[in-house]
C-alpha positions as CSV (number, residue, x, y, z in Angstrom):
1,M,-91.4,-144.3,-157.0
2,I,-92.4,-147.2,-159.4
3,R,-89.9,-149.6,-157.7
4,N,-91.2,-148.7,-154.2
5,L,-94.8,-149.0,-155.3
6,L,-94.3,-152.3,-157.0
7,S,-92.6,-153.8,-154.0
8,F,-95.5,-152.6,-151.8
9,L,-98.0,-154.1,-154.2
10,K,-96.3,-157.5,-153.9
11,L,-96.7,-157.5,-150.2
12,K,-100.3,-158.7,-149.9
13,P,-100.9,-158.0,-146.1
14,A,-99.6,-154.5,-146.6
15,L,-101.6,-153.9,-149.7
16,A,-104.8,-155.1,-147.9
17,V,-104.2,-152.4,-145.2
18,G,-103.1,-149.9,-147.8
19,F,-106.4,-150.2,-149.6
20,L,-108.2,-149.3,-146.4
21,F,-106.4,-145.9,-146.4
22,S,-108.0,-145.2,-149.8
23,V,-111.5,-146.1,-148.6
24,S,-112.1,-142.8,-146.8
25,S,-110.9,-140.8,-149.8
26,L,-112.9,-142.9,-152.3
27,L,-116.0,-142.2,-150.3
28,F,-115.1,-138.6,-149.7
29,G,-115.1,-137.7,-153.4
30,T,-118.7,-138.7,-153.9
31,W,-119.6,-137.0,-150.6
32,V,-118.1,-133.6,-151.7
33,A,-120.0,-133.8,-155.0
34,S,-123.3,-134.5,-153.2
35,I,-123.2,-131.6,-150.7
36,P,-125.0,-129.1,-153.0
37,G,-127.8,-131.5,-153.5
38,I,-128.1,-132.3,-149.8
39,K,-128.1,-128.6,-149.0
40,Y,-131.1,-128.1,-151.3
41,R,-133.0,-131.3,-150.4
42,L,-132.8,-130.7,-146.6
43,G,-133.2,-126.9,-146.8
44,F,-129.9,-125.8,-145.3
45,N,-128.4,-122.4,-145.8
46,D,-124.6,-121.9,-145.7
47,G,-124.5,-121.1,-142.0
48,S,-126.6,-124.1,-140.8
49,L,-124.8,-126.5,-143.1
50,G,-121.4,-125.3,-141.8
51,L,-122.5,-125.8,-138.3
52,S,-123.8,-129.3,-139.2
53,L,-120.5,-130.3,-140.7
54,L,-118.8,-129.6,-137.3
55,L,-120.5,-132.8,-136.1
56,S,-117.9,-134.9,-137.8
57,P,-115.0,-133.5,-135.9
58,L,-117.1,-133.8,-132.7
59,G,-117.5,-137.5,-133.5
60,A,-113.7,-137.8,-134.0
61,I,-113.1,-136.2,-130.6
62,T,-115.5,-138.8,-129.1
63,G,-113.6,-141.5,-130.9
64,M,-110.4,-140.2,-129.4
65,L,-111.9,-140.5,-125.9
66,L,-113.2,-144.0,-126.5
67,S,-110.1,-145.3,-128.4
68,T,-108.2,-146.7,-125.4
69,R,-111.2,-148.8,-124.2
70,V,-112.1,-150.0,-127.7
71,F,-108.6,-151.2,-128.6
72,S,-107.9,-152.9,-125.2
73,K,-110.7,-155.3,-126.1
74,V,-111.0,-155.5,-129.9
75,T,-108.2,-156.8,-132.2
76,L,-107.0,-154.5,-134.9
77,G,-108.0,-156.9,-137.7
78,R,-111.6,-157.3,-136.4
79,W,-112.0,-153.5,-136.0
80,M,-110.6,-152.8,-139.5
81,M,-113.1,-155.3,-141.0
82,A,-116.1,-153.9,-139.1
83,G,-115.1,-150.3,-139.0
84,Y,-114.4,-149.7,-142.7
85,I,-117.6,-151.5,-143.7
86,A,-119.4,-149.4,-141.2
87,I,-118.3,-146.1,-142.7
88,C,-119.4,-147.3,-146.1
89,L,-122.9,-147.9,-144.8
90,I,-122.9,-144.7,-142.8
91,M,-121.9,-142.7,-145.9
92,V,-124.6,-144.3,-148.0
93,L,-127.2,-143.2,-145.4
94,Q,-125.5,-139.8,-145.0
95,I,-125.8,-138.9,-148.7
96,N,-129.3,-140.4,-148.9
97,S,-130.5,-138.8,-145.7
98,A,-134.3,-138.2,-145.6
99,N,-134.2,-135.6,-142.9
100,R,-131.9,-133.5,-140.8
101,P,-131.7,-135.7,-137.7
102,M,-130.7,-138.6,-139.8
103,F,-128.1,-136.5,-141.6
104,W,-126.7,-135.2,-138.3
105,A,-126.5,-138.7,-136.8
106,C,-124.5,-139.9,-139.8
107,L,-122.1,-137.0,-139.7
108,Y,-121.3,-137.6,-136.0
109,S,-121.0,-141.4,-136.6
110,Y,-118.8,-141.0,-139.6
111,G,-116.4,-138.8,-137.6
112,L,-116.3,-141.3,-134.7
113,F,-115.7,-144.4,-136.8
114,S,-113.2,-142.6,-139.0
115,F,-111.0,-141.7,-136.0
116,L,-111.1,-145.3,-134.7
117,N,-110.4,-146.7,-138.2
118,G,-107.4,-144.4,-138.4
119,V,-106.1,-145.8,-135.1
120,S,-106.5,-149.4,-136.3
121,S,-105.0,-148.9,-139.8
122,N,-102.0,-146.7,-138.7
123,A,-101.2,-149.1,-135.8
124,T,-101.3,-152.0,-138.1
125,V,-98.9,-150.4,-140.6
126,N,-96.5,-149.7,-137.7
127,I,-96.6,-153.4,-136.8
128,L,-96.1,-154.5,-140.4
129,E,-93.1,-152.1,-140.8
130,K,-91.4,-153.9,-137.9
131,K,-92.4,-157.3,-139.2
132,Y,-91.1,-156.8,-142.8
133,N,-88.2,-154.5,-141.9
134,R,-89.2,-151.7,-144.2
135,F,-91.0,-148.4,-144.2
136,M,-94.5,-148.4,-145.7
137,M,-96.4,-145.7,-143.8
138,S,-95.9,-143.0,-146.5
139,T,-97.0,-145.4,-149.3
140,C,-100.2,-146.2,-147.3
141,H,-100.9,-142.5,-146.9
142,G,-100.2,-142.2,-150.6
143,M,-103.0,-144.6,-151.2
144,Y,-105.3,-142.2,-149.5
145,S,-104.2,-139.4,-151.8
146,L,-104.5,-141.7,-154.8
147,G,-108.0,-142.6,-153.7
148,G,-109.0,-139.0,-153.5
149,A,-107.9,-138.4,-157.1
150,V,-109.7,-141.4,-158.4
151,S,-112.9,-140.5,-156.5
152,A,-113.0,-137.0,-157.9
153,G,-112.6,-138.2,-161.4
154,L,-115.1,-141.0,-160.9
155,A,-117.7,-138.6,-159.5
156,A,-117.3,-136.2,-162.5
157,A,-117.6,-139.1,-164.9
158,L,-120.7,-140.5,-163.3
159,F,-122.4,-137.1,-163.2
160,A,-121.7,-136.8,-166.9
161,F,-123.9,-139.8,-167.3
162,H,-126.6,-138.2,-165.1
163,I,-126.1,-140.7,-162.3
164,A,-127.3,-139.2,-159.0
165,S,-124.9,-139.0,-156.1
166,G,-127.2,-141.3,-154.0
167,V,-126.8,-144.0,-156.6
168,Q,-123.1,-143.3,-157.0
169,I,-122.3,-143.9,-153.4
170,L,-124.2,-147.2,-153.4
171,V,-122.0,-148.5,-156.3
172,V,-118.8,-147.2,-154.7
173,A,-119.6,-148.6,-151.3
174,A,-120.6,-152.0,-152.7
175,V,-117.3,-152.3,-154.6
176,I,-115.4,-151.3,-151.5
177,V,-117.2,-153.8,-149.2
178,V,-116.5,-156.6,-151.8
179,I,-112.8,-155.8,-151.8
180,I,-112.6,-155.7,-148.0
181,F,-114.2,-159.1,-147.8
182,S,-111.8,-160.5,-150.4
183,N,-109.0,-159.3,-148.2
184,R,-110.5,-160.6,-144.9
185,K,-107.8,-163.3,-144.5
186,H,-105.0,-160.7,-144.5
187,L,-106.9,-158.2,-142.4
188,L,-108.0,-160.6,-139.7
189,S,-104.5,-162.0,-139.4
190,N,-103.7,-158.8,-137.5
191,D,-104.9,-160.2,-134.2
192,H,-103.1,-157.7,-132.0
193,I,-104.7,-156.2,-128.9
194,I,-103.3,-152.7,-128.1
195,H,-102.9,-152.6,-124.4
196,S,-103.8,-149.1,-123.1
197,R,-103.9,-147.4,-119.8
198,S,-107.3,-146.4,-118.5
199,N,-106.5,-142.7,-118.4
200,F,-104.3,-140.3,-120.5
201,K,-101.4,-138.8,-118.7
202,F,-100.2,-135.3,-119.5
203,P,-98.0,-135.4,-122.6
204,S,-94.3,-134.7,-122.5
205,L,-92.7,-131.8,-124.3
206,T,-91.5,-134.3,-126.9
207,I,-95.0,-135.5,-127.6
208,L,-96.3,-131.9,-127.6
209,G,-93.6,-131.0,-130.2
210,I,-94.7,-133.9,-132.5
211,S,-98.3,-132.8,-132.0
212,F,-97.5,-129.2,-132.9
213,I,-95.8,-130.3,-136.1
214,C,-98.8,-132.4,-137.0
215,M,-101.1,-129.4,-136.3
216,V,-99.0,-127.2,-138.7
217,S,-99.1,-129.8,-141.4
218,F,-102.8,-130.3,-141.2
219,M,-103.3,-126.5,-141.0
220,A,-101.3,-126.1,-144.2
221,E,-103.3,-128.9,-146.0
222,G,-106.7,-127.4,-144.9
223,C,-105.8,-123.9,-145.9
224,V,-104.6,-125.0,-149.4
225,A,-107.9,-126.9,-149.9
226,D,-110.1,-124.1,-148.6
227,W,-108.3,-121.0,-149.9
228,S,-106.2,-121.8,-153.0
229,A,-109.1,-121.2,-155.5
230,L,-110.1,-118.0,-153.8
231,Y,-106.5,-116.8,-153.8
232,F,-106.3,-117.4,-157.5
233,K,-109.5,-115.5,-158.1
234,E,-109.1,-112.5,-155.9
235,R,-105.3,-111.9,-155.9
236,L,-104.2,-113.2,-159.3
237,N,-107.5,-112.6,-161.2
238,A,-107.3,-116.1,-162.7
239,P,-110.1,-117.3,-165.1
240,H,-112.6,-119.7,-163.8
241,V,-111.1,-122.7,-165.6
242,L,-107.8,-122.2,-163.7
243,L,-109.1,-121.7,-160.2
244,S,-108.6,-125.4,-159.2
245,L,-105.0,-125.7,-160.5
246,G,-103.4,-124.6,-157.3
247,Y,-105.0,-127.4,-155.3
248,A,-104.5,-129.8,-158.2
249,G,-100.8,-129.1,-158.2
250,F,-100.7,-129.6,-154.5
251,S,-102.6,-132.9,-154.7
252,V,-100.4,-134.3,-157.4
253,A,-97.2,-133.4,-155.5
254,M,-98.7,-135.0,-152.3
255,T,-99.5,-138.2,-154.1
256,V,-96.2,-138.6,-155.9
257,G,-94.2,-137.6,-152.8
258,R,-96.0,-140.1,-150.5
259,L,-95.7,-143.0,-152.9
260,N,-92.0,-142.3,-153.0
261,G,-91.7,-141.3,-149.4
262,D,-90.9,-144.7,-147.8
263,H,-87.7,-145.0,-149.9
264,L,-86.7,-141.4,-149.1
265,I,-87.4,-141.8,-145.3
266,A,-85.3,-145.0,-145.2
267,R,-82.4,-143.3,-147.0
268,I,-82.5,-139.8,-145.5
269,G,-84.0,-140.3,-142.1
270,S,-87.2,-139.2,-140.4
271,K,-85.8,-136.1,-138.7
272,K,-84.2,-134.7,-141.9
273,I,-87.4,-135.4,-143.9
274,V,-89.6,-133.5,-141.5
275,I,-87.2,-130.5,-141.2
276,A,-86.7,-130.3,-145.0
277,G,-90.4,-130.8,-145.6
278,C,-91.3,-127.9,-143.3
279,L,-88.7,-125.6,-144.9
280,L,-89.9,-126.6,-148.4
281,A,-93.5,-125.9,-147.5
282,A,-92.6,-122.5,-146.0
283,S,-90.8,-121.7,-149.3
284,G,-93.8,-122.8,-151.2
285,F,-96.1,-120.5,-149.2
286,L,-93.6,-117.7,-149.7
287,T,-93.6,-118.3,-153.5
288,V,-97.4,-118.2,-153.5
289,V,-97.6,-115.0,-151.5
290,L,-95.0,-113.2,-153.7
291,S,-96.1,-114.7,-157.0
292,P,-97.2,-112.1,-159.6
293,F,-98.6,-114.6,-162.0
294,I,-100.5,-117.9,-162.0
295,G,-97.8,-120.3,-163.2
296,L,-95.4,-119.5,-160.4
297,A,-98.2,-119.7,-157.8
298,I,-99.0,-123.3,-159.1
299,F,-95.4,-124.1,-158.7
300,G,-95.5,-122.8,-155.1
301,Y,-98.5,-125.0,-154.3
302,M,-96.6,-128.0,-155.7
303,M,-93.7,-127.1,-153.4
304,I,-96.1,-127.1,-150.5
305,G,-97.4,-130.5,-151.5
306,F,-93.9,-132.0,-151.8
307,G,-93.0,-130.4,-148.5
308,C,-96.0,-131.8,-146.6
309,C,-96.2,-135.2,-148.2
310,C,-94.0,-137.2,-145.8
311,I,-94.4,-135.2,-142.6
312,V,-97.7,-136.8,-141.4
313,P,-96.6,-140.4,-142.2
314,V,-93.4,-139.9,-140.2
315,L,-95.3,-138.4,-137.3
316,F,-98.0,-141.2,-137.2
317,S,-95.2,-143.8,-137.2
318,A,-93.5,-141.8,-134.4
319,S,-96.7,-141.7,-132.4
320,A,-96.8,-145.5,-132.3
321,N,-93.2,-145.7,-130.9
322,I,-93.2,-143.3,-128.0
323,P,-91.5,-144.9,-125.0
324,G,-93.9,-145.4,-122.1
325,V,-97.0,-144.5,-124.2
326,S,-99.3,-147.0,-125.8
327,T,-100.0,-146.9,-129.5
328,V,-103.5,-145.7,-129.0
329,E,-102.5,-142.9,-126.6
330,G,-99.6,-141.8,-128.8
331,Y,-101.8,-141.7,-131.9
332,A,-104.6,-139.8,-130.1
333,M,-102.2,-137.2,-128.7
334,V,-100.5,-136.5,-132.0
335,T,-103.8,-136.6,-134.0
336,T,-105.3,-134.1,-131.6
337,G,-102.9,-131.5,-132.8
338,G,-103.8,-132.4,-136.4
339,L,-107.5,-132.0,-135.6
340,I,-106.9,-128.6,-134.0
341,G,-104.9,-127.4,-137.1
342,F,-107.4,-128.7,-139.6
343,L,-110.4,-127.2,-137.8
344,T,-109.0,-123.8,-136.8
345,G,-106.5,-123.2,-139.6
346,P,-108.9,-122.2,-142.4
347,S,-110.9,-120.1,-140.0
348,V,-107.9,-118.2,-138.7
349,I,-106.8,-117.5,-142.3
350,G,-110.3,-116.2,-143.0
351,F,-110.2,-114.0,-139.9
352,I,-106.9,-112.4,-140.8
353,S,-107.8,-112.0,-144.5
354,E,-111.0,-110.1,-143.5
355,R,-108.9,-107.6,-141.6
356,A,-105.9,-107.4,-143.8
357,N,-105.8,-109.4,-147.1
358,L,-105.4,-113.0,-148.1
359,S,-101.7,-112.7,-148.9
360,R,-100.9,-111.5,-145.4
361,A,-103.1,-114.2,-144.0
362,L,-101.3,-117.0,-145.9
363,S,-98.0,-115.5,-144.7
364,L,-98.9,-116.9,-141.2
365,L,-98.3,-120.3,-142.7
366,I,-94.7,-119.4,-143.5
367,L,-94.0,-118.6,-139.9
368,M,-95.8,-121.7,-138.7
369,E,-93.8,-124.0,-141.0
370,L,-90.6,-122.4,-139.8
371,A,-91.6,-122.9,-136.2
372,A,-92.4,-126.6,-137.0
373,A,-89.0,-127.0,-138.6
374,I,-87.4,-125.7,-135.4
375,A,-89.6,-128.1,-133.3
376,A,-88.5,-131.0,-135.5
377,W,-84.8,-130.0,-135.2
378,Q,-85.1,-129.9,-131.4
379,N,-87.2,-133.1,-131.0
380,P,-85.0,-136.0,-129.9
381,F,-87.5,-138.8,-130.6
382,L,-87.6,-138.4,-134.4
383,V,-84.0,-139.7,-134.4
384,K,-84.6,-142.7,-132.1
385,R,-86.8,-144.5,-134.7
386,D,-84.2,-144.1,-137.4
387,L,-81.5,-145.7,-135.2
388,A,-83.7,-148.8,-134.9
389,V,-84.4,-148.9,-138.7
390,K,-80.6,-148.7,-139.5
391,E,-80.2,-152.1,-138.0
392,E,-82.7,-153.6,-140.5
393,L,-82.1,-154.7,-144.0
394,P,-81.3,-152.0,-146.6
395,F,-84.3,-151.1,-148.7
396,D,-82.9,-152.8,-151.8
397,E,-82.2,-156.0,-150.0
398,Q,-85.6,-156.5,-148.3
399,I,-87.3,-159.8,-148.8
400,Y,-91.0,-160.0,-149.5
């Protein structure tokens, strides 16, 4: 992992884009910590706040519909500069919202810009992979995971010094904007226009298969985030101080796996990585469900993290290389599956848990991961990208 990360850090154009992956998670840590204060200040109850938060995915869906037009006119570099600075400003306004309409507008705008930012950054990484003859998508997604860990710790430290979240986000956003401007040379050098069709065509079974795997992966991540602490409390009777350790183990495994993922993908191959990842995640959920004590359950969540870590980077790279489909369309089709999984997964688990129990509800993820493994095994496109990469320089011989 250290060797892979050091080689990535030496590649300044890639590092500049990799930092952008961490921007969203750096902002997100402060945002999560600010939610209780916003709920009290704007007079929300749990139900009204939950409905309000749905505005972000609605904005993301709007971004998906606008993406082909935007990236047929704006270069990737210019959008990355403007888009990531925009979400910094939006988050500052969102956390410091004076009223509900302002808060709702910010939620919607953040979802819209976040989706378009995701298109620009993932498409740029795909271009850089081809330019420098090496995988780097997993490392960039590892930067996102690393940013989340940093933001969570930073928010806790600043709250310890009684610094309000409204001030915290100003500091974090200002630092991010300065770093983005310092990297403007590398970012603006990505002057590609992604040519897109005016309308989406119905996706093929190959694309639907990749989208389904993405849906399952996002569903797993969302369910771990939303239900792991409750599972520890209700099923394992864990003390309060241990409730977050399941998600912590998952997050650490995700970060370590992603930072090491590009090397593994180059050596093992995309298809084998996805199949093995789905099977490992299924084994992790099985371990959690059957675990009689906390330590084994934490190990199960770590298995899920290691299983899921490389799946999404592989799928995002695949989405940009689908024959006959533009990068924007491919990314939008695959990400749609992810959005569906992330939005519906935790709700489905809650619905089943209410009528049975949480262990049986989480067992659904075992079946879903196994189905995703079968979809990956039967998907022909995950092999095509590896055949192209095999013609490139070996990982140890790449020149930076």
